[in-house]
C-alpha positions in Angstrom: -240.5 -220.9 -25.5 -244.2 -221.3 -26.0 -246.4 -222.3 -23.1 -243.7 -221.7 -20.6 -241.9 -224.9 -21.5 -238.3 -225.3 -20.4 -235.7 -225.5 -23.1 -232.5 -225.3 -21.1 -231.2 -226.3 -17.7 -230.3 -222.6 -17.2 -233.8 -221.2 -17.9 -235.5 -219.5 -15.0 -239.1 -218.7 -14.2 -240.4 -215.2 -14.8 -240.1 -213.4 -11.5 -243.6 -211.9 -11.7 -245.6 -213.5 -8.9 -247.8 -216.3 -10.3 -246.3 -216.3 -13.8 -245.5 -219.9 -14.9 -243.4 -219.0 -17.9 -239.7 -220.0 -18.1 -237.3 -217.7 -20.0 -233.7 -217.8 -21.2 -231.1 -216.6 -18.7 -230.5 -213.6 -21.1 -234.0 -212.3 -20.1 -235.3 -210.8 -16.9 -238.7 -212.4 -17.4 -241.4 -213.0 -19.9 -242.1 -210.3 -22.5 -245.6 -209.5 -21.1 -244.4 -208.9 -17.6 -241.1 -207.2 -18.6 -243.0 -204.5 -20.5 -245.3 -203.9 -17.5 -242.3 -202.6 -15.6 -241.6 -198.8 -15.9 -239.2 -197.9 -18.6 -236.7 -196.6 -16.1 -236.5 -200.0 -14.3 -236.3 -201.9 -17.6 -233.4 -199.6 -18.6 -231.6 -200.2 -15.4 -232.0 -203.9 -15.7 -230.7 -203.9 -19.2 -227.8 -201.5 -18.6 -226.6 -203.4 -15.5 -227.1 -206.7 -17.3 -224.6 -206.1 -20.1 -221.7 -206.8 -20.5 -222.1 -209.1 -17.5 -223.7 -212.4 -18.5 -226.0 -214.5 -16.4 -224.8 -217.5 -18.3 -221.4 -217.2 -16.6 -220.9 -218.5 -13.1 -220.0 -214.9 -11.9 -222.0 -213.2 -9.2 -224.4 -210.5 -10.6 -223.3 -206.9 -10.3 -224.5 -204.8 -7.4 -226.2 -202.6 -9.9 -228.1 -205.5 -11.4 -229.2 -206.8 -8.0 -230.3 -203.3 -7.0 -232.4 -203.1 -10.3 -233.9 -206.5 -9.6 -234.8 -205.4 -6.0 -236.4 -202.2 -7.3 -238.4 -204.2 -9.9 -239.6 -206.5 -7.1 -240.7 -203.6 -4.9 -242.5 -202.0 -7.9 -244.3 -205.2 -8.7 -245.4 -205.6 -5.1 -246.8 -202.0 -5.1 -248.4 -202.6 -8.5 -250.1 -205.7 -7.3 -251.2 -204.1 -4.0 -252.6 -201.1 -5.8 -254.4 -203.3 -8.3 -255.9 -205.4 -5.5 -257.0 -202.2 -3.6 -258.6 -200.8 -6.8 -260.6 -203.9 -7.5 -262.1 -204.5 -4.0 
């Protein structure tokens, strides 16, 4: 999906604040931002994601939601630290 173009009704926007890219439901976010996350959080997202499938109508597992919440907290701290460093 070059240039953040949407290819499916099920695509979603990368959850990194300000990122305009849309990704497949199989992915957490765009490749660039996914690999900014610490390996431990990436592993938790991946492990909790399978075999559960976002493409189904099921509710995400508690483990997956916890991993997403931890990723969001890590991103907020990363952005705050980056902003403080570049004042």
